[in-house]
GUNUKE-118581 format. One record per residue (C-alpha): residue in three letters; x, y, z negated. Coordinates in pm, 1 decimal. Layout:
<nodes>
<node r="ALA" u="X" v="Y" w="Z"/>
...
</nodes>
This chain:
<nodes>
<node r="MET" u="-12112.7" v="2515.8" w="9073.6"/>
<node r="ASP" u="-11764.9" v="2401.7" w="8980.0"/>
<node r="GLU" u="-11510.6" v="2243.1" w="9210.5"/>
<node r="LYS" u="-11568.2" v="1896.2" w="9069.8"/>
<node r="GLN" u="-11934.8" v="1900.8" w="9169.0"/>
<node r="LYS" u="-11850.1" v="2039.5" w="9512.4"/>
<node r="LYS" u="-11594.3" v="1766.1" w="9562.8"/>
<node r="ARG" u="-11845.5" v="1499.8" w="9466.4"/>
<node r="ILE" u="-12105.3" v="1640.3" w="9708.0"/>
<node r="ARG" u="-11855.4" v="1654.1" w="9992.4"/>
<node r="SER" u="-11748.3" v="1296.7" w="9920.1"/>
<node r="MET" u="-12109.3" v="1176.7" w="9938.1"/>
<node r="ILE" u="-12160.6" v="1361.4" w="10267.2"/>
<node r="HIS" u="-11841.7" v="1211.6" w="10410.3"/>
<node r="VAL" u="-11959.3" v="865.0" w="10313.6"/>
<node r="ALA" u="-12296.5" v="920.8" w="10480.1"/>
<node r="SER" u="-12127.1" v="1050.8" w="10795.1"/>
<node r="GLY" u="-11897.0" v="749.8" w="10797.8"/>
<node r="VAL" u="-12193.5" v="515.0" w="10774.2"/>
<node r="VAL" u="-12356.6" v="687.9" w="11072.9"/>
<node r="LEU" u="-12041.8" v="661.2" w="11283.1"/>
<node r="ALA" u="-11989.5" v="296.9" w="11184.5"/>
<node r="ALA" u="-12346.9" v="211.7" w="11284.3"/>
<node r="VAL" u="-12302.4" v="377.8" w="11623.8"/>
<node r="ILE" u="-11972.9" v="198.9" w="11687.2"/>
<node r="ALA" u="-12127.8" v="-134.6" w="11590.2"/>
<node r="TYR" u="-12422.8" v="-69.3" w="11824.4"/>
<node r="MET" u="-12192.3" v="18.1" w="12115.2"/>
<node r="ALA" u="-11982.3" v="-292.0" w="12047.7"/>
<node r="TYR" u="-12298.3" v="-503.8" w="12053.3"/>
<node r="LEU" u="-12400.7" v="-359.6" w="12389.9"/>
<node r="PHE" u="-12053.5" v="-420.1" w="12528.8"/>
<node r="ILE" u="-12027.8" v="-779.3" w="12405.0"/>
<node r="GLU" u="-12379.2" v="-875.4" w="12513.0"/>
<node r="LYS" u="-12338.9" v="-678.4" w="12837.6"/>
<node r="LYS" u="-12666.4" v="-497.0" w="12782.5"/>
<node r="PRO" u="-12768.6" v="-210.9" w="13014.0"/>
<node r="LEU" u="-12736.0" v="142.2" w="12878.4"/>
<node r="GLY" u="-13100.9" v="237.0" w="12864.1"/>
<node r="PRO" u="-13298.6" v="513.6" w="12693.3"/>
<node r="VAL" u="-13239.8" v="362.0" w="12349.0"/>
<node r="TYR" u="-12865.8" v="400.8" w="12393.9"/>
<node r="MET" u="-12911.7" v="768.4" w="12484.4"/>
<node r="VAL" u="-13129.8" v="832.5" w="12182.6"/>
<node r="VAL" u="-12886.2" v="657.0" w="11946.9"/>
<node r="ILE" u="-12583.6" v="849.6" w="12074.2"/>
<node r="CYS" u="-12751.6" v="1190.1" w="12072.2"/>
<node r="GLY" u="-12921.1" v="1127.3" w="11738.8"/>
<node r="ALA" u="-12599.0" v="1009.6" w="11572.2"/>
<node r="LEU" u="-12397.5" v="1311.4" w="11690.7"/>
<node r="LEU" u="-12673.4" v="1550.7" w="11584.8"/>
<node r="LEU" u="-12701.4" v="1386.4" w="11243.2"/>
<node r="PHE" u="-12324.6" v="1399.9" w="11199.9"/>
<node r="TRP" u="-12326.6" v="1772.6" w="11284.3"/>
<node r="LEU" u="-12609.1" v="1841.1" w="11040.8"/>
<node r="LEU" u="-12434.9" v="1656.8" w="10757.7"/>
<node r="GLU" u="-12083.8" v="1791.6" w="10797.9"/>
<node r="THR" u="-12140.9" v="2140.9" w="10938.0"/>
<node r="VAL" u="-12478.7" v="2251.5" w="10803.8"/>
<node r="LEU" u="-12569.6" v="2051.9" w="10496.0"/>
<node r="ALA" u="-12226.3" v="2044.0" w="10329.1"/>
<node r="PRO" u="-12177.9" v="2422.9" w="10291.9"/>
<node r="ILE" u="-12541.7" v="2472.3" w="10191.7"/>
<node r="LEU" u="-12531.8" v="2211.5" w="9914.1"/>
<node r="CYS" u="-12195.8" v="2338.5" w="9791.1"/>
<node r="HIS" u="-12315.8" v="2703.0" w="9796.3"/>
<node r="SER" u="-12012.2" v="2793.5" w="10004.6"/>
<node r="PHE" u="-12176.6" v="3095.2" w="10168.7"/>
<node r="GLU" u="-12205.4" v="3272.5" w="9833.1"/>
<node r="GLU" u="-11828.5" v="3318.0" w="9827.6"/>
<node r="HIS" u="-11803.8" v="3485.8" w="10170.2"/>
<node r="THR" u="-11897.9" v="3814.7" w="10329.2"/>
<node r="PRO" u="-12173.6" v="3852.8" w="10592.7"/>
<node r="GLU" u="-11905.5" v="3888.2" w="10862.6"/>
<node r="GLN" u="-11747.7" v="3559.2" w="10756.6"/>
<node r="ILE" u="-12087.6" v="3388.1" w="10752.3"/>
<node r="ALA" u="-12151.1" v="3516.1" w="11106.4"/>
<node r="SER" u="-11818.0" v="3368.6" w="11214.7"/>
<node r="TYR" u="-11914.9" v="3035.7" w="11061.5"/>
<node r="LYS" u="-12242.7" v="3035.5" w="11253.3"/>
<node r="LYS" u="-12047.9" v="3085.8" w="11576.8"/>
<node r="TYR" u="-11818.5" v="2802.9" w="11472.0"/>
<node r="ALA" u="-12117.0" v="2573.7" w="11404.0"/>
<node r="ALA" u="-12273.1" v="2660.1" w="11739.9"/>
<node r="LEU" u="-11950.3" v="2580.6" w="11925.7"/>
<node r="GLU" u="-11918.8" v="2255.6" w="11734.8"/>
<node r="LEU" u="-12273.0" v="2156.0" w="11832.6"/>
<node r="LEU" u="-12191.7" v="2241.5" w="12192.9"/>
<node r="GLY" u="-11880.8" v="2025.5" w="12171.3"/>
<node r="TYR" u="-12081.5" v="1732.4" w="12037.5"/>
<node r="GLY" u="-12320.3" v="1784.4" w="12328.0"/>
<node r="GLY" u="-12024.3" v="1749.6" w="12561.9"/>
<node r="LEU" u="-11926.3" v="1425.9" w="12388.5"/>
<node r="ALA" u="-12280.4" v="1295.2" w="12425.0"/>
<node r="TYR" u="-12280.4" v="1378.6" w="12794.9"/>
<node r="PHE" u="-11945.6" v="1203.0" w="12832.8"/>
<node r="ALA" u="-12077.2" v="891.6" w="12655.0"/>
<node r="LEU" u="-12400.0" v="885.0" w="12857.3"/>
<node r="SER" u="-12220.7" v="941.3" w="13188.4"/>
<node r="ALA" u="-11927.4" v="709.1" w="13123.5"/>
<node r="THR" u="-12014.1" v="493.1" w="13422.7"/>
<node r="SER" u="-12025.8" v="789.0" w="13660.3"/>
<node r="GLY" u="-11763.2" v="1038.5" w="13759.4"/>
<node r="THR" u="-11936.7" v="1337.2" w="13598.0"/>
<node r="GLY" u="-11862.8" v="1231.4" w="13239.7"/>
<node r="ILE" u="-11528.1" v="1411.7" w="13253.7"/>
<node r="TYR" u="-11709.0" v="1746.9" w="13246.3"/>
<node r="GLY" u="-11850.4" v="1664.0" w="12905.5"/>
<node r="ALA" u="-11501.6" v="1588.4" w="12777.3"/>
<node r="LEU" u="-11377.3" v="1921.7" w="12914.8"/>
<node r="VAL" u="-11656.7" v="2104.1" w="12733.5"/>
<node r="TYR" u="-11552.3" v="1937.7" w="12407.6"/>
<node r="VAL" u="-11186.8" v="2035.0" w="12457.9"/>
<node r="VAL" u="-11274.6" v="2396.2" w="12536.7"/>
<node r="THR" u="-11490.6" v="2427.7" w="12225.7"/>
<node r="LEU" u="-11200.6" v="2294.6" w="12017.1"/>
<node r="MET" u="-10983.2" v="2577.3" w="12145.0"/>
<node r="PHE" u="-11229.5" v="2853.9" w="12055.5"/>
<node r="LYS" u="-11401.7" v="2734.0" w="11741.1"/>
<node r="ARG" u="-11080.1" v="2732.2" w="11538.1"/>
<node r="ARG" u="-11060.3" v="3112.1" w="11562.9"/>
<node r="PHE" u="-11408.1" v="3151.2" w="11415.2"/>
<node r="LEU" u="-11328.4" v="2901.3" w="11142.2"/>
<node r="ASP" u="-11015.8" v="3101.1" w="11050.3"/>
<node r="GLU" u="-11226.9" v="3416.7" w="11035.2"/>
<node r="TYR" u="-11472.2" v="3241.3" w="10806.1"/>
<node r="LEU" u="-11191.1" v="3124.1" w="10577.3"/>
<node r="GLY" u="-11040.7" v="3473.8" w="10573.5"/>
<node r="LYS" u="-10718.7" v="3387.5" w="10753.3"/>
<node r="THR" u="-10545.4" v="3667.6" w="10941.3"/>
<node r="ASP" u="-10305.6" v="3657.4" w="11233.1"/>
<node r="ASP" u="-10016.2" v="3740.2" w="10999.2"/>
<node r="GLU" u="-10101.1" v="3440.5" w="10782.1"/>
<node r="ASP" u="-10119.1" v="3217.9" w="11087.7"/>
<node r="GLU" u="-9777.6" v="3341.7" w="11200.9"/>
<node r="ALA" u="-9640.3" v="3285.3" w="10850.4"/>
<node r="GLU" u="-9775.7" v="2930.0" w="10852.7"/>
<node r="ASP" u="-9620.8" v="2870.3" w="11194.6"/>
<node r="ASP" u="-9286.6" v="3004.7" w="11070.4"/>
<node r="ALA" u="-9310.0" v="2782.2" w="10764.0"/>
<node r="GLU" u="-9380.3" v="2482.8" w="10984.8"/>
<node r="GLU" u="-9077.8" v="2570.1" w="11197.2"/>
<node r="LYS" u="-8854.1" v="2609.5" w="10892.3"/>
<node r="THR" u="-8977.7" v="2298.9" w="10717.6"/>
<node r="PRO" u="-8815.0" v="2044.3" w="10952.8"/>
<node r="ALA" u="-8474.0" v="2213.1" w="10911.7"/>
<node r="GLY" u="-8504.6" v="2212.1" w="10534.7"/>
<node r="SER" u="-8624.7" v="1857.2" w="10543.7"/>
<node r="ALA" u="-8326.7" v="1762.8" w="10759.7"/>
<node r="ALA" u="-8087.9" v="1925.6" w="10511.4"/>
<node r="ASP" u="-8257.2" v="1743.9" w="10226.6"/>
<node r="ARG" u="-8233.2" v="1417.9" w="10416.2"/>
<node r="GLU" u="-7861.6" v="1474.8" w="10478.7"/>
<node r="ALA" u="-7803.3" v="1548.9" w="10110.6"/>
<node r="ARG" u="-7996.4" v="1239.5" w="10007.4"/>
<node r="MET" u="-7803.3" v="1035.0" w="10261.7"/>
<node r="ALA" u="-7471.4" v="1162.4" w="10122.6"/>
<node r="ARG" u="-7578.7" v="1074.2" w="9768.9"/>
<node r="MET" u="-7689.4" v="731.5" w="9884.0"/>
<node r="LEU" u="-7354.9" v="671.8" w="10058.3"/>
<node r="THR" u="-7166.6" v="781.6" w="9746.5"/>
<node r="GLU" u="-7375.5" v="556.4" w="9524.7"/>
<node r="ASP" u="-7332.9" v="266.7" w="9768.1"/>
<node r="GLY" u="-6954.2" v="320.2" w="9770.9"/>
<node r="ALA" u="-6938.5" v="324.6" w="9392.7"/>
<node r="GLN" u="-7155.7" v="16.0" w="9372.9"/>
<node r="GLU" u="-6938.9" v="-162.5" w="9629.8"/>
<node r="GLU" u="-6621.0" v="-76.1" w="9435.6"/>
<node r="SER" u="-6782.9" v="-201.5" w="9116.0"/>
<node r="GLU" u="-6880.7" v="-525.7" w="9286.7"/>
<node r="GLN" u="-6527.7" v="-567.1" w="9420.7"/>
<node r="ALA" u="-6386.5" v="-512.0" w="9072.0"/>
<node r="HIS" u="-6623.8" v="-769.7" w="8928.0"/>
<node r="ALA" u="-6526.5" v="-1010.7" w="9205.2"/>
<node r="ALA" u="-6156.3" v="-959.4" w="9124.3"/>
<node r="GLU" u="-6227.1" v="-1025.7" w="8757.6"/>
<node r="ASP" u="-6413.5" v="-1341.6" w="8850.9"/>
<node r="VAL" u="-6120.1" v="-1456.5" w="9065.4"/>
<node r="ALA" u="-5878.5" v="-1386.7" w="8778.1"/>
<node r="ASP" u="-6097.4" v="-1579.2" w="8537.5"/>
<node r="GLY" u="-6114.9" v="-1866.4" w="8782.7"/>
<node r="THR" u="-5736.1" v="-1867.2" w="8820.2"/>
<node r="GLU" u="-5689.9" v="-1875.7" w="8443.6"/>
<node r="GLN" u="-5939.0" v="-2158.0" w="8412.4"/>
<node r="ALA" u="-5760.8" v="-2351.5" w="8687.5"/>
<node r="ARG" u="-5427.0" v="-2304.8" w="8512.4"/>
<node r="ALA" u="-5575.5" v="-2417.1" w="8182.1"/>
<node r="ALA" u="-5717.1" v="-2723.6" w="8355.8"/>
<node r="GLU" u="-5374.0" v="-2798.8" w="8504.9"/>
<node r="ASP" u="-5210.5" v="-2761.7" w="8163.2"/>
<node r="ALA" u="-5467.8" v="-2995.0" w="8016.3"/>
<node r="VAL" u="-5394.8" v="-3251.4" w="8287.8"/>
<node r="VAL" u="-5020.8" v="-3221.5" w="8229.1"/>
<node r="GLY" u="-5072.3" v="-3263.6" w="7856.9"/>
<node r="THR" u="-5286.0" v="-3570.4" w="7915.1"/>
<node r="GLU" u="-5022.0" v="-3722.3" w="8142.3"/>
<node r="GLN" u="-4752.7" v="-3655.4" w="7881.2"/>
<node r="ALA" u="-4965.7" v="-3820.0" w="7615.6"/>
<node r="HIS" u="-5013.6" v="-4123.3" w="7837.6"/>
<node r="ALA" u="-4637.0" v="-4136.4" w="7900.0"/>
<node r="ALA" u="-4568.8" v="-4124.4" w="7525.1"/>
<node r="GLU" u="-4821.1" v="-4401.1" w="7468.2"/>
<node r="ASP" u="-4651.9" v="-4610.1" w="7740.3"/>
<node r="ALA" u="-4310.4" v="-4549.3" w="7583.4"/>
<node r="ALA" u="-4439.8" v="-4647.9" w="7242.5"/>
<node r="GLU" u="-4589.6" v="-4966.0" w="7384.4"/>
<node r="ILE" u="-4261.4" v="-5049.9" w="7557.8"/>
<node r="SER" u="-4066.1" v="-4987.2" w="7237.1"/>
<node r="ALA" u="-4307.6" v="-5203.1" w="7038.9"/>
<node r="GLY" u="-4274.9" v="-5482.0" w="7297.7"/>
<node r="ASN" u="-3897.0" v="-5466.7" w="7286.1"/>
<node r="ALA" u="-3902.8" v="-5482.5" w="6904.7"/>
<node r="SER" u="-4132.2" v="-5784.7" w="6906.7"/>
<node r="GLN" u="-3913.0" v="-5963.4" w="7159.6"/>
<node r="ALA" u="-3603.1" v="-5890.3" w="6952.4"/>
<node r="ALA" u="-3774.3" v="-6029.6" w="6641.3"/>
<node r="LEU" u="-3858.6" v="-6351.1" w="6823.7"/>
<node r="GLU" u="-3507.9" v="-6395.1" w="6963.4"/>
<node r="ALA" u="-3339.7" v="-6344.3" w="6624.8"/>
<node r="PRO" u="-3419.2" v="-6698.3" w="6476.0"/>
<node r="ASP" u="-3296.4" v="-6866.7" w="6792.0"/>
<node r="LYS" u="-2967.8" v="-6687.5" w="6769.7"/>
<node r="GLU" u="-2925.3" v="-6793.0" w="6405.2"/>
<node r="GLU" u="-2990.1" v="-7157.1" w="6487.0"/>
<node r="ASN" u="-2740.2" v="-7157.9" w="6768.5"/>
<node r="SER" u="-2482.2" v="-7003.7" w="6546.8"/>
</nodes>
């Protein structure tokens, strides 16, 4: 079986598990809104949903994907221990959900937390991880933030440089715009001055024409008097 088929099977199992969890959440919300008592049906639904979820994700998924064929008998034994601890943890969750109204539900939550602490070791054994690999992963996780911080500082410096260059470019464009505006204003002033001079010339021409007309009218009178 190739990885594509395995991925498709796992996706289908995840969808089925999600549907189960959504149905349980909807049922619990209904009981809470309607203020229904938590009777035997509630217990059966919670226990059945957690058991079905465990069967789908922990048992059925590796069987359908033929995952055990790629591991040694020791790794398979570790996975069985992991599955048993996971089932025990789900039992603790069920006890917590069923005893939520009493003070003993906290013990179920403690059981779930304890199983989380131990089952990871068996899962690592099943996956073939050693203590040296775990330490290497921890060291890589410790080194990653520092490298990420250095990368962030470098990116920040580049961003500041780019912002400074962009700001200088904008200032230069603004100066050019101001210069263009000044030239346009001067051209407008020159145009106004030219218009005023033209009007003054027109006025002078009209005055000269009026004086010439008046002189032409006064000339016959002067001749008659003489």
